[in-house]
C-alpha positions as semicolon CSV with decimal commas, in nm:
position;residue;x (nm);y (nm);z (nm)
1;X;3,033;16,024;-1,224
2;X;2,679;16,063;-1,261
3;X;2,473;15,738;-1,182
4;X;2,126;15,659;-1,304
5;X;1,894;15,426;-1,112
6;X;1,593;15,270;-1,287
7;X;1,289;15,081;-1,179
8;X;0,940;14,981;-1,287
9;X;1,010;14,728;-1,558
10;X;0,825;14,397;-1,558
11;X;0,571;14,177;-1,722
12;X;0,229;14,342;-1,824
13;X;-0,073;14,222;-2,032
14;X;-0,139;14,400;-2,378
15;X;-0,352;14,713;-2,318
16;X;-0,202;14,737;-1,997
17;X;0,010;15,033;-1,829
18;X;0,351;15,049;-1,668
19;X;0,547;15,347;-1,507
20;X;0,936;15,362;-1,537
21;X;1,123;15,599;-1,311
22;X;1,475;15,710;-1,342
23;X;1,681;15,917;-1,087
24;X;2,021;16,069;-1,150
25;X;2,264;16,092;-0,842
26;X;2,623;16,203;-0,808
27;X;2,815;16,512;-0,813
28;X;2,696;16,738;-1,093
29;X;2,637;17,105;-1,155
30;X;2,338;17,087;-1,391
31;X;2,125;16,833;-1,602
32;X;2,041;16,976;-1,940
33;X;1,842;16,665;-2,067
34;X;1,710;16,331;-1,960
35;X;1,565;16,054;-2,196
36;X;1,434;15,720;-2,244
37;X;1,561;15,499;-2,517
38;X;1,471;15,138;-2,585
39;X;1,596;14,835;-2,783
40;X;1,365;14,536;-2,910
41;X;1,500;14,223;-3,042
42;X;1,631;14,276;-3,387
43;X;1,589;14,609;-3,365
44;X;1,813;14,923;-3,311
45;X;1,796;15,131;-3,022
46;X;1,541;15,401;-3,063
47;X;1,451;15,727;-2,880
48;X;1,125;15,692;-2,671
49;X;1,102;16,040;-2,529
50;X;1,343;16,311;-2,407
51;X;1,279;16,626;-2,172
52;X;1,516;16,915;-2,197
53;X;1,602;17,176;-1,928
54;X;1,412;17,450;-2,143
55;X;1,097;17,233;-2,117
56;X;1,025;17,082;-2,451
57;X;0,943;16,719;-2,493
58;X;1,004;16,497;-2,773
59;X;0,862;16,150;-2,851
60;X;0,960;15,870;-3,073
61;X;0,695;15,808;-3,354
62;X;0,610;15,463;-3,200
63;X;0,498;15,578;-2,890
64;X;0,357;15,930;-2,938
65;X;0,018;15,960;-2,785
66;X;0,050;15,649;-2,559
67;X;0,358;15,742;-2,347
68;X;0,395;16,035;-2,126
69;X;0,745;16,147;-1,996
70;X;0,744;16,387;-1,711
71;X;1,023;16,537;-1,474
72;X;1,024;16,556;-1,102
73;X;1,054;16,859;-0,894
74;X;1,405;16,813;-0,827
75;X;1,463;16,797;-1,198
76;X;1,698;16,496;-1,173
77;X;1,413;16,244;-1,166
78;X;1,195;16,145;-1,461
79;X;0,908;15,911;-1,526
80;X;0,785;15,728;-1,816
81;X;0,402;15,663;-1,795
82;X;0,323;15,393;-2,053
83;X;-0,038;15,311;-2,153
84;X;-0,183;15,095;-2,414
85;X;0,094;14,866;-2,439
86;X;0,141;14,608;-2,702
87;X;0,400;14,340;-2,765
88;X;0,589;14,565;-2,985
89;X;0,650;14,768;-2,695
90;X;0,867;14,457;-2,550
91;X;1,230;14,597;-2,509
92;X;1,526;14,701;-2,267
93;X;1,429;15,044;-2,165
94;X;1,735;15,277;-2,092
95;X;1,769;15,602;-1,916
96;X;1,978;15,869;-2,028
97;X;2,110;16,202;-1,873
98;X;2,330;16,474;-2,024
99;X;2,462;16,767;-1,830
100;X;2,767;16,915;-1,668
101;X;2,980;16,808;-1,387
102;X;3,084;17,174;-1,325
103;X;3,084;17,484;-1,539
104;X;3,308;17,339;-1,812
105;X;3,297;16,942;-1,794
106;X;3,004;16,754;-1,956
107;X;2,880;16,413;-1,893
108;X;2,663;16,163;-2,076
109;X;2,531;15,877;-1,845
110;X;2,327;15,574;-1,892
111;X;2,124;15,352;-1,682
112;X;2,164;14,962;-1,660
113;X;1,833;14,913;-1,842
114;X;1,519;14,763;-1,742
115;X;1,313;14,473;-1,924
116;X;0,954;14,568;-2,019
117;X;0,774;14,254;-2,151
118;X;0,415;14,288;-2,290
119;X;0,270;13,950;-2,333
120;X;-0,083;13,773;-2,276
């Protein structure tokens, strides 16, 4: 099974920045898309950003203009640059990857989550 390893979460002051990284590893043929989701206290899980193999990038309304998602050269690594952070960005951030183990078997993998806390 594909495994996702996340890093970069932590405590940051309002207005500050953090960069999250997620890398997919394991036996797979192709990754179709990678994404970041988050879940804040009392709220549903929401899409933060998604990058597809076709090159398109989508952002959630709450983060558009402040967050930037990018893919590494190997295509199995993604970054999330978070700027102008506010306490409303406090959440557990999850990495997600979709793809194929081989020509016919697909996968949908999730990371363990990393906590981002924005507080004075």
